[in-house]
C-alpha positions, 0 to 999 in steps of 0.5 A: 810596412816597416816603420809605418804608424797608424793612428786609429780607433780600435775595437778590442785593441785589434779591429780598426773602426773609423778613419785610420790615419797612416804615417810613413817612417818619416812621420809624413801623413800619407793616407786616410782609410775608412774602416768599419769593424776591420774592413775597408768601407768608404773612402781611402785618400792617399797624399803626396809628400807635400800633403796634397791629395794624390788619389782616392778610392772607394771601398765596399766590404773591403773590396775596391769599388772604383776611384773617388775624386 
Protein backbone atom coordinates (compact mmCIF):
# COMPACT_ATOMS: atom_id res chain seq x y z
CA UNK A 1 0.00 0.00 0.00
CA UNK A 2 2.68 2.45 -1.06
CA UNK A 3 1.64 6.08 -0.71
CA UNK A 4 -1.51 5.35 1.30
CA UNK A 5 -2.32 7.59 4.25
CA UNK A 6 -4.59 6.53 7.12
CA UNK A 7 -6.20 9.05 9.47
CA UNK A 8 -7.32 7.28 12.64
CA UNK A 9 -7.30 7.12 16.42
CA UNK A 10 -4.78 4.62 17.70
CA UNK A 11 -4.40 2.88 21.03
CA UNK A 12 -0.75 2.87 22.20
CA UNK A 13 0.30 4.35 18.82
CA UNK A 14 -0.20 1.02 17.04
CA UNK A 15 -3.77 -0.35 17.35
CA UNK A 16 -6.52 1.19 15.20
CA UNK A 17 -9.74 1.98 17.07
CA UNK A 18 -12.79 3.76 15.66
CA UNK A 19 -13.28 5.02 12.11
CA UNK A 20 -10.15 4.98 9.96
CA UNK A 21 -10.19 7.26 6.90
CA UNK A 22 -7.99 5.95 4.08
CA UNK A 23 -6.49 8.22 1.40
CA UNK A 24 -4.62 7.15 -1.72
CA UNK A 25 -1.29 8.52 -2.96
CA UNK A 26 -3.12 11.43 -4.66
CA UNK A 27 -4.70 12.32 -1.28
CA UNK A 28 -8.17 11.19 -2.43
CA UNK A 29 -10.40 9.80 0.31
CA UNK A 30 -11.01 6.19 -0.80
CA UNK A 31 -12.57 4.47 2.23
CA UNK A 32 -13.81 4.55 5.81
CA UNK A 33 -13.24 1.43 7.87
CA UNK A 34 -14.59 0.75 11.38
CA UNK A 35 -12.07 -0.75 13.81
CA UNK A 36 -12.43 -2.01 17.35
CA UNK A 37 -9.14 -2.63 19.16
CA UNK A 38 -7.26 -3.38 15.94
CA UNK A 39 -9.91 -5.55 14.26
CA UNK A 40 -12.31 -4.50 11.53
CA UNK A 41 -15.72 -4.43 13.19
CA UNK A 42 -18.68 -2.73 11.54
CA UNK A 43 -19.08 -1.00 8.22
CA UNK A 44 -16.32 -0.45 5.66
CA UNK A 45 -17.26 1.98 2.86
CA UNK A 46 -15.27 2.39 -0.36
CA UNK A 47 -15.56 5.52 -2.47
CA UNK A 48 -14.84 6.16 -6.15
CA UNK A 49 -12.59 8.99 -7.35
CA UNK A 50 -15.53 11.44 -7.31
CA UNK A 51 -16.33 10.70 -3.66
CA UNK A 52 -19.48 8.69 -4.31
CA UNK A 53 -20.00 5.43 -2.46
CA UNK A 54 -18.77 2.56 -4.63
CA UNK A 55 -19.56 -0.33 -2.29
CA UNK A 56 -19.62 -1.25 1.36
CA UNK A 57 -19.13 -4.31 3.51
CA UNK A 58 -19.85 -5.33 7.07
CA UNK A 59 -17.21 -6.92 9.28
CA UNK A 60 -17.54 -8.89 12.49
CA UNK A 61 -14.36 -9.66 14.40
CA UNK A 62 -12.14 -8.91 11.37
CA UNK A 63 -14.11 -11.20 9.02
CA UNK A 64 -16.37 -10.02 6.23
CA UNK A 65 -20.02 -10.68 6.95
CA UNK A 66 -21.60 -9.58 3.67
CA UNK A 67 -22.28 -6.44 1.68
CA UNK A 68 -23.93 -3.47 3.36
CA UNK A 69 -25.91 -0.87 1.43
